[in-house]
C-alpha positions, 0 to 999 in steps of 0.5 A: 499499500502506498501511503500518501501522508499529505497531498495537494488537491483542488487548491486544498491540503489533505493530511491522513489523520494519524490520530485515528489510525489504525482503527479508522483511515481518513484525510483532514482537509486544510484550507488556510495556514491556521488550520495547517498549524492546528493539524501540526500542533494536534498531531494530525500530522507528525514526523519532522519531515512530514511537518516540514512538507506540511508547513510549506503547503501552509504557506502556499495556501495563504498565497493562493487565498490572497492572490487577489489582494493588494501586494501589502495585504498579501505580504501581511497575510504571508507574514501571519502565516509564517508566525502561526506555523512557527508556533505549532511545534518547537522540537522538529527543525524541519518545521523551521527549515521549510518556513525559512525556505518559504520566507526566501521564496517570498522575499524573492518575489516581493516586486512581482505580482501576487499571482507570480508570488503565490505560484512560486510558493506553491511550486516550492512547496511541491518541490519540498514535497517531492524532494523529501520522497527522493531523499527518503529513498536515498537514506533507504539505499544508504542504510539497507546494507547495515541491515543483515539478512535475517535481522530483527530490527528494533525501532521506536515511534514512527519514522516511516511513510506517515512521518515523511512525505513517503517511504520513510527514514528509519522504516525507509531503511527497513523497506529498502533492506526488504526490497533488496531481498533480505529476510527481516523482521521488526520489533516495534516499541509501542512508544508511550504515551502517544502509541505512535509505534503501536498505532502507526509503525505496526500498521505500516509494517502490516500494510507492507507484509513485513513481519512485526512484533509489538512490545511495550517500551519497558520490554526492550531491555529484556529482549536485548538481554535475551539476544533477540535484537540484532540492530536498532534503527530510529528517526530524528526530529532534530540533530545538533551540530555535534551529532546529539540527537533528539527523537521521541521520548524513550529513544535515549533509554534504548541507546543506553540499553544498546550500548550495554548490550553491544547492539548497533544503534543507528539514526536515519535522518535527512540533512534538513533535520541537522541543525548546525546552529545548535552546538549540542543537544543541550540547546534543543528545545524539548516540547512538553505536551498535554498531561492528558496524554499521560493520564489516559487515552482517547477519552479513557482515564487511568490515573487519579485526578490530582496526580502531577504529570511530566510529559516531555515529548522528546529526549536527546541521545548523545552522539557517543551512543550512536553508531551511525547517522544515516543521511541522503549523502551516506552513513556517518559512522560515530558522528561528530561535529567535524563529520557533520560539518563535512556533510554541508560542504559543496 
């Protein structure tokens, strides 16, 4: 099954509502930047690359909506779009990367007609979308040799087609390894508290007919101790200049366990997820989400009223615990500041 996480149809942006998977499959329609920002904030769409593509289309929507306005009104509407989208989620750097690209496009068309400017913005959003798919496939090609025939691959959260424009980063590597003829199986951590592993990764693997076993997050160490995990591969929401990586909460725990049990631990992410402006992981903002995600799920509460809740959405894995960073330019073994800088040289 080909998953279209997001699609542009008839002047509107359509997003798979990932909150409803796997029980229901439906699209949410967005017609302006505010609706797109709400979809990002409420996790209709999630995953750093997908958020970046979605934000780009959010800007393009505003350009299309105000194409008949005066230039001043058009520019004011675009500025509001940039602001509301930038406030939607703080950790995924692809959001800000995409907004900056759209800002540059807007700036370059300031002397043009609103029609020309709106067309340029939509063209760029479409390019960001299509480029992401090709980048993911390149990540898959580079990462597939890291997965041995017969490997049992553990992953965390969802870094698949649903987290990107298509194919995926961590799951893209798994897909590419399968497509190369390797017999692999996946161990999907359920990923508390929002269950992206249970709801999304397991669903994607079932659709692909890739053998998948669902486990709770707290079972990971036991499986490693029993010799039932061969390699771990995860995605990323932001990678600092020294290789420290922010990913879904629980990733750091896996990396520590992998180090203890001498299991290779890989991060798969596009260059757009690397934030060279941040020296190390201590500067990565960590989103604190609604306590209701921890006290219950989908209207069912299991925690007592009055309990305090901490709900950080991400944690940071130090570069020293990462065996390799898989990008569209290749695999960077034991990533560090010098190796990451080299990725951005012409």
